[in-house]
N, C-alpha and C positions, 0 to 999 in steps of 0.2 A: 608179658604182663600188659603192655599197653593194648594188646589184642584182646586180652580178657576184658579190660574196662570198656572198649568200645564196645564189645557185645552186649555187656551189661547196659550200657547206655542206650544201646538200641532197643533192647527189650522194655526199658523203663519209658523210653519214648514211645513206642508202641503202645504199651499200657495205658500211659496217660493219654495219649490221643485216643484210644477207644472208649476210656472214662468220660473225656469231655463229650464225645460224640454221643453217648448214651444219655448224659445229663442235659445235653441239647435237645436230644430227642424228647426226652420225658418232658421238658419245659414247654416245648413247642406243641407237643400233643395236649397238654392241660390248657395251653392259650386257646388253641382251637376249640376245645370241648367247651372252654368259659365263654367264648364268643358264639358258639352255637347256641347255647342255653339262654342267650341274650337276644337271640333273634325273636321277632314277634310271632312267626309263625309256628313257633314251638314252645312248649311251657317253660316257665321260668325256673323251677325247680321239678327235678325228676322225680317220678313216683316211687315210694319206697327207699329214697336216699336216705342213708345212715342206718339201714335196718339191716338184719342179718342176711347172708346169701340165700338162705333157704327161703326166707320169707318173700324176699324179692322175686324169686322164681315162682313162687306160688301166686303172688300179685299177676305177675305177667300170665300166668297160666289161666288166671280167671278173667283177664281182660281178652285174651284170645277167645275164649269160650263165648263171649258176648255175641259174635257173628253167627254162631250156630243156635242160639236161643229161639224157639218158636212159639212159646207161650210166656204170659207175663203172670207170675204169681201175686198174690195178695199182699200187699204192703203190710197193712195194719192189722192186728189181730182184734177178736171181737170185743174185746174189753177195751181197746182204744177207741174202736168204732163208738162205743157207747158214750164216750165223753163228748163227741160232737152233737151229742143229742141235747146236752145241757148248755144253754145260752149262756149261763154264767161262766162254764169252765172252758168253752172253746176258745175264748179270747184270751185265756191266760195259759194256754199249752206251751211247754217247752220242752225240748229245744225245737227251734222253728221248722226244721225239717220235716216235722209231722204233718204240717200243712201240705207239704209237697207231697209225701206218701199218699195223704188223703186223695188229692187231685189224681193222682196215677189211679188209684182204685175206683173213683167216681168215673173216670173216663172209660176204664174197662168196663164196669157196669152198664154204662151208657152204650156202648157197642153191644152189649149182650141183649140190652133192652130194645135196640133198633133192629137186631136181627129177629127177635122175637115178633116184633110187629109186622115185619116185612121180610121174608127171607131174601128179598132181592137187595135188601140192605146189608148183607152179609160182609164182613171185613176179610180180605183176603190174608193169606199165611204172611206174605212177604210185603204187606202193604202197611206204611207207617200211618199214624193217627191224621197227619197233615192231609196226606195224598186220599185217605179215606173218606174224610169229611168233605173234601174238595169235590172228589167224585160224586158223594151223593148230592152235593148242590148242583153241580153239572147236569145230573140226571133228573133234576127237579123233583126229588124225593122229599124235600121240604116244600111246604105249601106257603107259609108266610115268613119265613126267616131270611132275613136280609144277609147279604154278604158281608156287612160291616160287622154284624153281631157275631157271625161266625169266625171272621177274622180275629176279633177281640179274644173269644173264647180259646181259638187255636194259640195266639200269642201268649195268654196266660198259661195254657198247658205247656207249651215250649219253655216258658220261663221257669215254671215249676219243675221241670224235668231235666232240663239241661243246662240252663245259664247259671253262672254262679253268683249273680246278683241276689241279695236276700229277698227271700219270699216270705211276706208278712202275713198277718192275719187280715189287713185290709184287701190284699190280693187275694186271699182265698175268700173274702165275701164277694168280691167282684165275679170270680170264677162260679161261685154258687150261684149268684143272681143269672149269670149266662147260661150255666147248665139247665136251670128251671125253665128259662125261656124255650131251649131246645126241647126239651121234654114236654112242654106244653104245645109246641107246634107239632112234635110227632104224634102226641095223643089225640089232636084234633084232626090229623089228616086220616081220612078214612083208609082202612086196611084192604090191600088189594089181595085178591086170591091167589095162593101159592100155585095151586093146579087148576087152572080154568078149563072149563069143559066145552068142548066143541060143539056146536049146535048140530053141524052137519053129520054127527054120528048118532042121532037120535034113534036111527033105525036099527042100531045094532042091539043085541040081546041083552038081558039084564045081567048076565054074568060078564060080559064085556065091559059094561058100564060101571060096574064096581070097582073102587079105587083100593088099591092096596093099601092098608093103614100102616104096615110096617115100613113101607116106603117114604113116608112123610116124614120131613125132618122135625125133630123134637123141639118143641118151642115152650117157651116160658109163658104160661097162661096168665100169670098175675105179677105185678111189679108195683113195689111200693116205692114211690118217688121220696128221694130225701127231702126232708123238710128244710125249708130256708131259714136258717137261724140268723142271718145277717140282714133281713129285711127291715127290722127295727133301726138300722143304722143307715145313715146317708152317705152312700159311697158311691163315687163317681166310677164310669167305666173307663176312664181314660188311665193309662198306666205308662209307666217310664220304659216298659220293655218294649 
């Protein structure tokens, strides 16, 4: 009888010890995760927390696809863009992220416009907007544009696209003014020929001098710049970003 009780006591002791170890392990893991989320180098709240498992997997899948995106789709529809033509409505748009979307679309249109004006201003596939405009400025492809104006323009773009701080109508007005300055500088710069003709080849026959039209890049012949709806307001170029 005593041997049976001692065996049962050993089994209970092992079971309680295992249960205590599991509880301590779970508690330690939760505390480690808690302190890790409070780290300043990581987000304070995980994306998709509290959602279903299938939704969390879908969110992670879409975040992983971002690295493989090589084109930027249009953010706003044609109907939404028409609202920016009305000076009375553009200052009352909501939610505020519409201004962020319009900034992204304007920069994409500006890149296409620069490529149409001069093929040497083409943006590389893996080149972000900041690197693209800095490269253009270093190559002296802008004539009268100062680096300070370009820096403010890029800072507002970075603010609208990446930073969590609020992007208001005043920020959009500053961006529109700087965008118009860049367009004016580009339109005033004389266009460089994409296919310069070598004078030393003038002795060739007419057939060899003909340029294959199919090999020329497709250029946009006309471009209607976005009107500056914020010109009536006195907006400073200084921003908190």
